[in-house]
N, C-alpha and C positions, 0 to 999 in steps of 0.2 A: 401500302397506305398512300403513297404518292399519287397513284391512279385514282384512289377514292377522293383525295383532295381535289385533283384536277377535274374530276367529274362534277363535283359539287360546285366548283367555280363556273364551269360551262353552264350548268343549270341556272346559276345566279345571273350570269350575263344574259341569258334568255329572258329571265324574269324582269330585267331592267327595261325591257320594251314596254312594260305596263306604265312606266313613269311618264307623266304628262307635264310638259314644260310650257304650256300656253299655246296660243294660236300661231305665233311667229317665234318659235324657239330658236336660240342661237345654235349654229351647227357645231357638233362635237369636234374637238381637235384630234383628228385621226392622223397619227404619224406612221412611219414605217414600222412594221412589226419587229419586235425583239424576242428574245428567247422566252421571256415571261409570258408572252401571249401565245407562243407556240405550244408550250407544255402546261401553261396555266399554273405553274408553281411560282411562289413569290421569289423575286430576285432583288427585292428591296423591302424594307419594313412596310407591312400592309395591315389594314384592319378590314374585316369583312362582317357584314350582317348575316347572322345565322337564321335563315328563313325556313320555318317549318310549315307555315300556311301562306300560300300565294296571295291570299286576299289582303294581307297586310302591306304588300308592296304598293307604294304610291308616293307621290310628291307631297312632303309634309307642308309645303307652302301653297301649292295649287292642287287641291283635291280633284281627281279626275271623275269621280262618281261612276266608275266602271261597274259592270255587273259583278255580283259576288261570285268568287271562284271557290267551288267546293273541293274538298280533298286536302291532302297534306303532301309535303315534299319528303320523300323517303329514299335516300338519306336527305337531310336538310341541305338546302342550297346555300352557297356562299356568294354574297353580292359584295364586290369590292367597293369600299366607301370612297367618296370624294376626299382628296387630300387638300388641306387648306394651307399648310406650311410645313417646312422641314429644315432642321439644323443638325449638324453633326460635328462632334469634337473628337479628335484622334490624338492620342499620346503614344509615341513609339519609343521604346527602350530596347536597344539591341534587336533581338528577334521577336519581341512581344509588343503587341499593340492593344491599347485599351480604347474602346469605342463607346461613345455615348450619343444616342440619337434622340432628339426631341421633335415630335411631330403632332399635328392636329388634324383630325378627320371629322367629317360631318355625316350624320346618319340621314343622307339625302334620299334614301330609297324606301323609308318606312313611314307610313301615315302618322301624323302627329299624335293621334289618339292611341297608337299601338306601341307595344314594347317587344323587343326581342334581344337575344344574346348577341354579343359581338366577339369575334375571334381575332386575336392578334397573332400575326405570324412574322417572325424576325429571322431571315436568313443570315447566317454568320460565315465568316471566311475560314481560312485554314485552322483546324483544331479549335473552333470557336467554343467558348464556355460562357453561358449566361451568368451575369453577376447581379442583376436586379431589374425589376420592372415597376414603374409607378404609373398609375392611371387616374385621370380626373374626369368625372362626369358631372352634370349639373347637380345631381342629388347625392352622389357617393364618391369616395376616393378609395383607391386600392394601392397596396404596395406589397411586394414580396418580402419575405423574412426567412432567414435560415434558422432551423431548429435542430437540436440533436434528435436522431431517430429514436434512441432509447428513452428519451425524456418525455415522449408524447404520452399523454394520459390514455388516449384511446388509440392504441396501436392499430386497431382494425381500420380506422378511418384513413390512416396513412397507407396501409397495405392495399386498401381497396380504392384509392384515389384513381379517378379516370382521366383527369385533365392535367395540363401542364407537362408537355413531353416534347421530345425532339423527333422531328420528321426527317428520316435519313441521317439522323445524328448531326444535322447542320442547320435545321430550321426549327427554332423554338416557337412553340405555339401554346396559347392558353386562352380561356374564354372569360369574358366579362359578362356577368348576368344582367339581363333585363335593363336595356338602355332605351329611352324614349325616342320615337321618331323625330327627326329634326335636331337632335342634340349634337353638341360638339364634344368630342373626346380628345383629351390631351394625353399623350403617351410618351413616357421617357424610358428608354431601354439601354442598359449597359452590358457590355460583354468584352471578353478578351479573345484575341486570336493571334496566330503566328504569322510572321513574315517569312516567305520562302527565300532561300539563298541560291542564286544561280548566276553563273558567269561572273562571279566576284562581286555581286551586289545583292542587297536585300530588296525584295519586292513585296509591296503591300497591295492586297486586293480586297475591297469591301463591297459586298452586294449593295448597289445603289442605282439600279436600273428600274425605273417605274414604268408600268404599262400606260398607254395613252388614256385608258378609260378611268384613271384616277384623277385626271384633270377635270375640275368642275366645269359644268356647262353654264357659265355665267359670263356676262360681257365685261363687267367692271371689277372682277376679282383680281387683286394684285398678288402675284405669286413670287415669293422670295425664297431663295436657297442660300444656305450659309454653311461653310465648311471651315473649321479651324484645325490645323495640323501642327503638332510639335514633335520634333525628332531629337533624340539624345542617343548618340552611338555608344556612350560609355567608354570610349577609347581615348578621349582627349586629343584627337587628331581631326584635321579638317575633313568635313563631309562634302563629297561630290554628289550633286543631284543628278538623277537620271531622268526618265520619262515621267509624265504626269497626265492624267486623264482630264483634269479640270484646270482652268486658268488661275493658278494660285499666285498670290502676291506675297513676296518675302517680307516679313515684319520683324524678324530678329535673326542675327547671325553671330554666333559665338563659336569658339573652338570646340568642336564636338557636339554642337547644339544649334538647331535651326527652328524658326517659326514661320508659319504661312497662314494666309487667310484668303478665302474666296467668298464673296458675297455679291449677289446679283438678283435683279428682278428678271424673271424668265417667262417666256411665252408658254413653255411646257416644262414639266418636271424632268429632271435628269433621266436620260435613257441610256446612260453608260455607267458601269461600275466605277467606283472611285479607285484609282490605282496610282501608286507612287513608288519610285525606286531610288535608292541611294547606295553609295559605297564609300569605304575608307581606303584610299589608295595606299598600296604598299607593294614593294618589289621583293619583300622577304617575309618570313613568318613573323607575325605581329601578335603581341600578347599584352594583357593587363590584369591586374588584381584590384578589385574594389572592396573596401571595407565599409561596414555600416554598423553603427552602434544601435543596440536594441532598445526599444522603449520599455518602460516599467510594466506595461500591459502585455508584453510579448509572452506567450506561453513557454517559449524556450529562451532562457536568459543568457545563452551563450552568444558570443559575437558572431556576426554573419559576414561571409565573404563570397565573392564571385570571381571565378577564374575563367578567362576566355583566351582562346588562341585562334588566330585567323590565318588561313592559307594566303600566300601572295596573290594579289590580283593581276599581276603581270609576271613574266618570266616563270611560266609553269614549271613545277618541280617534278622530278622523276617519280613515277608511281611504282609501288612494289609489284613484283610478279605474284600471281595469285594461284592458289589451288582451291577450287570452289566445288562444293557439293550442295546441290539443290534437293531438299527433302520436301516432297509435295504430297499433301493429303488427297487421296482419290476415293474417299468413302462415298457411300450412296448419297449423302446430303450435298455433295459437291456437284451433283448432276446438273447439266444444262449450262446456263450462263456463267456461274462461278468457276467451273473447271475450264470452260472455253476462254474466259478472261485471264485465268492463271496461265494457261498454255500460251496465249498471245504474249504476255509479259515475259515468260520464261524464254520463248524462242527469240524475242527481241534482245534479251540479256545475253544469250548464247552467241548471237551474231556480233556482239560488241566486245567479246573476249579478245585479248591480244594473242598473237602467235606463241608467246612464251608461256601463256597460262595453261593450266590443266583443269579438267572438270569431270563431274559425274552427276548422275541424276538418280534419285531413289524415290519411287512412288510407294505410298503405303496406304493400307486400310487396316484390315485385321492381320495382314501379313505385309512383307516388304518385297518390292521388285527392284532389282538393280539393273541399270543400263549396262554397266560393266563391272567386273570384279575388281578393277583397279582404276586409277585415275587415267583419263584419256587426254591427249594433246588437243588443243582447240583449233585444229586445222579444218579445212572445208569438208574433207571426207568424214571426219569424226562428228562434226556438227550435223552433217547431212544424215548420218546414221542415227544420231540422237533424235533428230526431228522425226524420222520415220518411226523410231522406237516409241517416242512420246505419242504420236498419232495412234499407234496400235495398242499401247498399254494404259493410256490415260482414260480408263473406263470407270465411271463412278459406280461403285458397288461395295458392299461389305461395311464393316464397322471401322473403329478408329483405335490404333495402337501406336503411340508416339515413341515409346522407349526403345524398341528394337531398331527402327531405322535411324534414330538419332545416334545410338551407340555405334551402328555400322558406319555412319558418316564420320564420326570422330576417329575411329580406328583406321579408316581408310586414308586419312590425311597424314603426311609425313611429319617427322619430328625434327627436321633440320631447320636452320634459321635463315635460309636464303630466299624464302617466299612467305607470303601471308596466307595461312590456312583459314578459309571461310566456310561457314555452314549457314544456309538459309532454310529455316523451317517455316512452312506455309500450311496453315490448318484453319478449319472452321468449327472444330469440336473441342470438347474437354474430355479428360480421362481421369480415372480415379487415383492414379499413382503419380500425380503431378509433383507433389512435395518430395517424394522419393526420387523422382527424376532430377529435380534441382539439387538435392543433397548429394546424390551420387555424382552428378556432373561437377559440382563444386570441388569435390575431392579429387576427381580425375584431372581437372584442369589445373589445380594447384600443384599437382605432382609434375605436370609437364612444364610449368613455369611460363616463361615468356614465349615459348613456342606453341603454347596451347591454341586451339582453334578459336577464332572469333565467331560467335554465334549471334546472328540477327534473326528476328522473328517477325512474322506477319500474320495477324489475325483477321478472319473474315466473319462478319456478322456478330451477333450478341450471344451465341451459344458457346463460343470458346471462352476460356478463362484468360482474359487479357492481362491480369496481374501475374499469372503463371508465365505468360509469354514475356512480359516485362522483366520478370525475375530472371528468366533464362538469358535474356539479352544483357542484363546487368552482370550476371556471373560470367558470361562469355565475352564481356567487353565489346559487345556489338551494339546494334541499334534495333529499335522496334517501331513498327507502324501498323496501321489497321485500316480496313475499309468496311464500312457498315452498310453500304448499299451496293447493288450489283454494278451500277454504272461507273463507280470509282475504283473498282478492283484493279483493272489493268493499268491505269495511269499511276496509281499510288504504288503498286507492287513494282512496276518497272523503275520508278524513281528510287525505291529502296534498293533494288538489285544493282542498278548502275551506280548510284551515288555512293553506297557504302563499300564498293569494290575498289575505289580510288584512294588507297592509303598512301600518304606521303611521309608520315612520321609515326613510328610505332613504338611500343613499350615506353609510354610516357611516364615521367615521375616529376613530382613537385617536391624538391628536396627540402625546402624550408618547413614544410608542414610537419615533417618528422620531429622537428625540434620543439613543437608546441606541446603543451601539457596534454591536450587531447584535441582531436578533430574528427569530423564526420563529413563525408562527401555524398552528394546527391547527383548522379548515381554513385554507388559505393566503390566501383572500380572505374578507373579512367579508360575510356575508349581511345582508339587511335585517331590521329588527325587526318581528315580527308581533304582532298582537293576540291570537293563539291560542297562542303559546308564547314563553318567554324565549329570549334569545340567550345561549348559553353556549359560550365558546371557551377554549382553553388555548394555551400557547406557552412558548418558551424564549428567554432573552435573555442578553446580556453587557453589563455596564455598571451604572450606578447609577440605580435607579428612583426618581422623585420621590415625594413624599408624597401627591400627587393627580394625576390625569390628566384632560385635557379630552376629552370625547366629543362629536363634532358630527355633524349629519346634516340631512336635509331632511324637513319635515313634509308632510302631504297638501295643505295650502294653499300649498305651495311656499315657506313661510317657513323660516328657518334655526333650528336647534335646537342648543343647547350646554348641557352639564351637566358639573359637576366631580364626579368620582368619587374617593372616598377610597381610598387604597392601604393595606392592612393585612396584617400577617403572619398566615398561616394557623395557627390554634391548634386542636389536636385535629381537624385536617382533613387527611387524607392525599391531597394533590393528585395525587401520582404514581399512587396506586392508583385514584383516582376517574377519572382521565383516561387511564389506560393503554390501554383498548380503543379510544378515539377516536384516540389518537396512532398506535396500531398500524395501524388501518385507513387513516388519512390517509397515513402514510408508505408503507404497502403500495401504495396507489393511485399515489403518486408514483414508487415503485420500478418498478411495472409500466410507467408512462408513459415514464419516462426510461431504462428497462432498465439500472438502476444496481445493480450487485452490492453496493456498499457500503451502500446503503439497505436492501437485503434482509438483510444481516448485522446492521444496526442493529435491524431489526424482530425478528430471531431473538433477539438479546441482550435486547431490551426484553421480549419474551415470556417468556424464561426468568427474568428478574429479577422480573417482576410476577405470573407464573403465569397470564397470559391467553393462551390458544391463538392461534396465528397460522397463516398459510399456510406458514411455514418451520419450524414446530415440530410435534411429534407427542406425543400422550399415550401412555404405556405403563402397563401394570398390573404392578406388582412384587409377586411372591408371596414370603412369608417363612414357612418352616416353624417351628412352635413346638416347643421342646424338651420332650420328655416328662418328667414328674416321675418320679424314680427313688427307690427306697428306699435305706436306708443300705448295704445289702449289694449293691445293683446299681450298676454303673459303666458309663459310656459311653466307649468307646475314642476315640482322637483322630480316626480315620478317620470313624467314625459321627458324631461331633460336627461335623466339617467338612461332612458331607453335610447335617446339619440346618440349618446356617447358609448353605447355598447359596441364592442368590436366583434365582428363575425370573422371566423377563420375558415378558409376553404383550403383543404389539404390537396396538395399537388403530387404528381408522380415523382418517384425518385429519378434523378438524372444520371446516376452512376451506371456503369456498364455491367456491374455484378461480377460474380466469381465463376461464371460458366454454368452450364446446364447439362449435367450428366445424363438425365433422362432424355432430353431432346436430342443429344448426341447419339445415345443408344437407339433411339427411334428414327435416326437419320432425318430429322425435320429440316426442311430447306431454310436458307438464310432469311428469306422474306417472311417466314412464319413468326419470327420474333418481333416484327413491327407492331406497335400498338394500333388499335383501331381509332380512327379519327372521330367517329360518332359513338364511341363506346361510353354511353351515359346511362342514366337511370330510367331511360324511356321504357325499357322492358318492365321495370317495376310499376310504372304508371299504367302500362297496358294490363299487367296482371291485376293492379288495383281496380281498373275499370271492369275487368272481367268479374272480379269479386263483387263489385257494386251491382253488376247485373244479376249475379246469383242471389245477392241479398234482396234485390227487388223481387226476384222470383219467390224468395222465402217469405217476404211480406205478403205477396199474393196468396201463398199457401196458408199463411196465418188467417187471412180474411176468409178463405175457404173453410178453415177449421172452425171459425166462429159460426159459419153457416151450418157446418156438420154438427156442432155441439148442440144445436137445437134438436138434432135427430138422435144422437147417441154420445154421451159423455165419454164412454170407453173409446169410441172411434176418434173423437177429438184428441184425447190423450195420446193415442197411438200415432196419429198423424203429426202431432206436435213434436213428439220424440223423433220421428223420422225426419222431419224438416230440419230440426235442430242438428241432427247428426250430419245431414247433407251440408248444412251451412258450415259446421265445424270442419268437415272434410275439405270444403273449398278453402277455408282459412289456412288449413295445413298445406294444401297445394300451393296457395299464394306464397306462404312463407318459404316453401321449398324453392319456388321460382326465384324469390328475392335472394335467398341464400346461394342459389346456383349462380345468380348474376354477380354476387359479391365475392364469389370464389370460396 
């Protein structure tokens, strides 16, 4: 679908050549090309005019009176609108950022007498999740609203919604219907995203690179950019700032909290993504516990807490020796770029193993293929043989069976405590025995206790069951990640393989939690602490929490580690909001595993309370008509006033990843087949309706002929009337079938 989007933008840019700017137009501000102009995908919030008829493209202020252009754009072209202003506010809490962008755009490319749809496209950063959209046009306003999926009166409208979806799972796009040429659109978009942790510091990156062609061609237009940034580490320690893409001015500095502002008149809109990095300096393992009292409106009335443990930023600690088994899906659906990208990441991970580590590789489809019957040392010779074996045996064919290779990997790993056993499962499909796999695995790992293998999982595309993979990672005290588009597979998988292999503190316990009346962790089992990322978990509890808690674990030299972590009340730190998505995903995975309807209801309520979309809630776009201003002599009757206040609801697509697709896996459909269609609208319905109208016109002509025939023979007229009626009914049935086929 990315290619479809890019093609439509190319068509739109070609159509802008029709726009007339007068006899002596100002020259457009052409800057050096950036990535958004190379692939024509949005790298900043953008608004496009959806053009189906080229004849509507014109300057709304200076009509060009060009010759009429016949034909239609199929697919519709996307013309980037001129941007009039942009402002962004960012609030960072630990590893989570909340972003709000306010922008105004002008429909500069559509004649003032014409109307067309507008498409909003908002690229988000790492693990972005849209929280809300508000739109203002001269005649209407729109806002998104979360509703429970099961409460929708017309479930068919939700199931058949065609708009409001994620492009490559990182660009949220939706359409605004029928906006007049020359109009100003005001758009406010909010989303959350993650900060990456690398080299001891958090790094934030927000798409904020605008192509040159969104700069208005006007001499006197004042362009203002504004960015406000707030940072709260949640640690109560001094924050050290790193690099920054834009010239921020510090406005506030407190212990553990910073504020910045950037505001400037610019010649051209920003052509760089907004980036910022910071760290909390520490020469040893650093931890904290934050408590937050729940509000009366919270669906869960238990107290909430957050526990975080940071690796030292200096004086790197010894990493555990590893035994690693890579379990890789080579079914037919992995053919081409998916498998090539996985191979690239896997070979890179093998090259970074230390001499003391051991490894093995298992490739699976309907059966499993083992590189070796036992663990191999990570020397040059063994890795060379593994590379050759991968090249020969990583051939995409066959079906998908996860249980056998996963069991083989677990049995292969030793049961002693002088190394960390790791299993990495990589797949793009789902299987029918996923719950059985989780149940059996939980029993086996509990028997092996602290020496049980850590299982990390990586999902590719939308056909695998990501909640099954998350549940496996929870049970296996590992980590989970996913790639939804082909371009991100290699980088994300390599980051997971390398990052989660650097264990510095294993077998963690929070001793004080056991003295509480009850507690629940998200995730349910504590993973190990890595040198590559902090450990951040949240939970709920009942009871009295002490002023400090003891955290214990095992270091790489097998010595014991104990640290007292101070408990403090969260101040200006919205725990519920920061951890909403983690809790929703964790509880959803447990609801899937246990098939528990009560947990599903809890997820839906938590989603509605926090505004974070889930598998059991849907976004809708609510349209409000604005009342027209009337003169003193004009009045609006009650009926007309009621009509103006009527709210129209436009159902949008579900934003969840779903629970896998067994049929698509069995059919070995490729990853890209799951992408929604950009222009998947009701146009086919209108085409069928036009066809029906043509047939009905033919029917009317036949009726006129019948009247002529009736003068000759009444029996002939009756027969022809019956025949034409039958043909018309048959065409209606065909039309209904086409519509039903389009609606699924």
